N, C-alpha and C positions, 0 to 999 in steps of 0.2 A: 188401738187396732193393728193385728199382726199385719209383717209384710210376709207374702207368698213368694218366694223364688221359684222358678221352673228351673232345676237343676241339667236338665237338658239341653237348655239356650245354649246357642253358638257352639263354642268348642265343647262344651259339656262334659267337662273335668273337674278337677279339683279346685280349679281356681275359683268357680261360681260359689262354692262352700265358704273358701277362706276369706274371700271380698265380703261375703253378705256376713258372715260371722264377725269379722271386724266392724263392720259398718254396724250391726244390730248392739255389740257390745259398748261401742264409740255412743251410740246415739239413747242407748237405753230401751231398745224397742225389740218386742217380740217378734221372731221370727220362724218361718216354716219354710222349709226346702224341700220340696219334693223332685222325685224322679233322679234323684242323686246318680250322676254317673251311669245314666240309662243306657247309652249307647255303647259304653266301656264293655270289653270282652270279661270280666270281672264286676259286673257294675255294684254301685252303693259303696258304701265307707270302707276302707281300707286301712290298715293300721296305722299310716302316715296321719291319715286324714282325721282319724278317733284320737291320736295324739294331741292334734291340734284344737279340736274339740274340748276336750277333756281339759286342758292347759288354759283355755280361755274360760271355759266355766269355773274354775278353780280361782281364776284371778277376778272374776265379777260376781262370784255366789250363783252363778246361773241353774235355772232348773231345764233340764234338757230330757225330751222324751226321745228315742230312737237313737242313742248313744252307744252303738254295738255296731262290731264288723259286718257288712253286708246289708246292713240297713240302707232303704232309697228315699227314705223319709224322716225328717228330722225338725224337731220342735226345741227351739232355744230361747228361753226368757231370763235375760241379764239383770242383775244389780247394778252396782256402782264398780266400775273396776279398781283396784287397790294396786299402786305400786309397792316395791319391795324386794326382796329377793324371791327366787322361783329357779326350780330345778327339773327339769322334764325330759325323761326318756323315751325317743319314738319308739324304742322296741319293749316299750313296757308292758304291752299287751302281747305281743307277737314278736318274733326275731326279725328283724328287719333293718335295711340300711336306709331307710326314708330320710327325705333331705331336711335338714334342720333349717334350712334357709326359709322353706316353704312354711314349715311352723311358725318362725319369724314374722312370716308374713302375715298372719293372724294377729299376732298378738301387739305387732310394733306401732299400729296408729293408736288403738285404745290406751296403751300405756302413754305414748305420747302426751295424750290430754289426762294423765289421771293428775293427782296435787302432788308425788313425791317421784323421786329417782327410781330408775329400776334396774336390777341388774338380771338378767334372765340366762341361765348355763342348758344348755340344749345338746342331748347326745344322741348320735345317731350317725346319719352320714354327711358329710362337709363336702363331697365332691361326688356328685351321683348323676347318672344321665337323666334328661328331661327338667333340668331344673337348674336356679343359678346356683355357682359354685361360693364356696365362702369368699374368694378373691373377689369375684364379680360383687358381692355384698359389700365388702370391705373397702374396695377401691373404686365403685362406679355408684351403686345407690345411694349408701351412707352420705359420701361427699356431695350426691345433688341434692339429698335431702336437708343437708347441712346449709346449701344456700337458701333454703327455704324458712332457717331458723330452727331445725331440729337437730341437735347434738347427740350423736350416738359414737360410742367406741366399740369395737370388736376385735375379737382375739381368738386366736386357734389354738388349742391346747394338744390336739391329736386328729390327725388326718383319717378321716372314715369312707373308704371306698366302696362301691358296689362290687360285691353283693353283701359283705360282711357288715358294714358298718362300722359302728365300734368308736367314732369319733367323736369330738366335742366344741362345742365353742361357746364363747360368754360374751353377750353384747349388754353394754351399759347403756340406758336410754334415760336424756334428761327431759323435763317436760316442757311443756310449750304452752302459750296462752293463746297463740293463734301461728299459722302459716304464712309466709310471705308466698305471693303468685310467681310464677317462673315465665319469661320468656326466653325460649330456646328455640328463637326462628334460622338462629344464622349459626353455622360452627364455627365460622372463622378461618383462621390459620391454622395449619399444623403445627403444632408445637413438637412432641416426640411420640416414639413407640416403644415401649419397653413391655417386658414380660417376665413369666415364670416357666422354665420348663422342670416337672418335678416328678420323681418316681418314688416309689416305696417297695423295697425288699425286691428289688430287680435289678439286671446289670446297669453297671453308670452310663454303658453308650446308648442306652436308649432315650434317655435325656438330653445327651448331648446331639443324637442324632435328629431330635425334634426342634432341637434349637439351629442347627447347621440349615435344616432344610428352609424354615422359618426366615432365617437370615438372608438365604438366597433368595427367596421368592418376593422377598418384600425390597430388597435391593434392587433388584431386577424390575419389578412392577412399579415401585413407588419411588426410587431412587432413594431410600431412606434405610441406614442402618439401625436396625433396633439395639436398645439394649435390654437382652433377654440374658437373665439370669439362670444358671444352672442350680436346682437344688435336688441333690439325689440320694438324700438320707431323712425324708420326712420320718416322722414318727408316726406307725400305724399299724395295725395289728394285721392288716391285710395288704393285696397288691395292690398298685394302678398307677397310671401315668395321667398327668397333666399338661397341656400347653394353655398360657393362659396370656392375652395380648391386651397392654392397657393403650388405648391411643387418646393422648392428650391435645386437645383444639382449644384454642382462645375461648371459645364458648361453651365448651362442655368436655368430659370424659366419657368414653365408651369402650365396652370390654367385649372379650370374644376369648371363647374356650372350646376345648375340645378333649374327650377324656380316651384315654386309651382300652384296650379290651385284650384278651388270649388272641393270637392271631392276626392282631391289624397293625401293619408296619408303624413304626414311628414316623414315618415319612407321610404315611395315611393321616396321621392325628394331627401333625402340623398342617397339612393342605387343607384340613377341616375349618381351622381356626384362621388361618392366612385369606382363606375363600370369603369367611364372614366379612374379614376386615377390607377386604378389595370391593365387596358388594357394598359395604356402607360408605367407603369414601366416594366410589364412582356414582353414589346417588346423590350426593351435595348436599344432605340432608343432616339435621344436627343430631337427632336421637337415636340411639340404634335400637332394633324391634325388642329387645327385651326389656329396656328399660321403659320404655313407650306406656306399656300397660301396667307395670309396677307402680309410676307414676300418677296413674289414674285417679284412687282414693285420696291420695295425698293433697293433690293440684284440687279436686273437687272439695277440700275444707281449706284451703286459702282464703285471705280474705280479699282479693281481687281477682281481675281477669287473667288467665295463663295462657300461653299458646306455647305450639312446639312444633316442628316439623320433624317427621321420622322417617328412616330408611326404607322401611317396610312395613305396611301396615297389617297386621297379624289378625287372625282370628280372637286370639289370645286379649287384644286390646279392643276389637269389637266387644268382645263378651263381657271384659269387664267395664266399658262404658256403659252397657246396658243395666249390670248389677246397680253402678253405681248410681246410676238415674232412678232405681226404684226406692231408693234411700232419700237423697238428695234433692230440694227443688232447685236444681241447676240444667243448664243446657250445655250440652256438649256436641260440636260439629264435627265430625270426622271427615274431612274433604279427601277425597281418593278412593280408590278400589281397593279390596283386599290383594295383598300379593305385590302391591306397587307403590312407591314412596307418597306421602302425603303429608297432610297438616290436621292438628288436632287443635280446637280451641274450647276451652272451658269458660263458660260465663255463670258468675254466682247470681 
């Protein structure tokens, strides 16, 4: 029996599509998604979403109906997911700086349970707004999944900034038989804060100003001198700036990013990343808001009870909990209100 998903539920964006398709392929269950991104300015599938659909269909030999740009309904009937080498371009259908990390969200869980290792090369945007950056993926998400037994390695070959894209990353995924549960209730003692201040094809003083502003604010606010390295000549066809901060505690790693754009001062970029980090520290909780929703599908497949505290309950988290429960016979309790710190328990 097909699983039917309302694509307008909760945050009503592409995350519903990504999680639903990922679980559909993992479980071999036919899935129909209706009202895809119904509340968005441009509803339906965009090039980035379509790239994920086609990539997963290729890996699983799926039959797809509604797989075109603008479609607000999609039927997906997967076969068996096969590991191996794959190469996908987000801009294959239409020029796009779509996020390669979001494409990986569709593919990672099914490939984790395939029978052979996989190497996936993804071309597109590696550092674009409203999506995890490559550095968040490689330094926060993948190390956390490694604690569950899922080993992955990621490398970046070329940076892709919005709006030009043109970057690429490669991820190697080693299959698992089962995932270990996690207890991320307590953050523990702060060990260090490090980071990267990066620019492409822009004056080098921008990266330096981002670094100096973050140094100043974190030293004054937390009494910590962060180790922020300047990378002002990264390979890219476009222009862009990034400040990425990594906070390492005894119990978890967390990441906070901000991107520059034309007319946005370097100091504002730094303030955005630092503000996120300070909000997280002040909450006293363990998991940062961006990691929380990404963990839910993996914890849902773990062999035991998992629990984590989160610095802020987001609509993305609540939405992903709902989608996962449409596919898996598990109970997920979210304790707390949206926009505030909370606690999540996953009972298989």
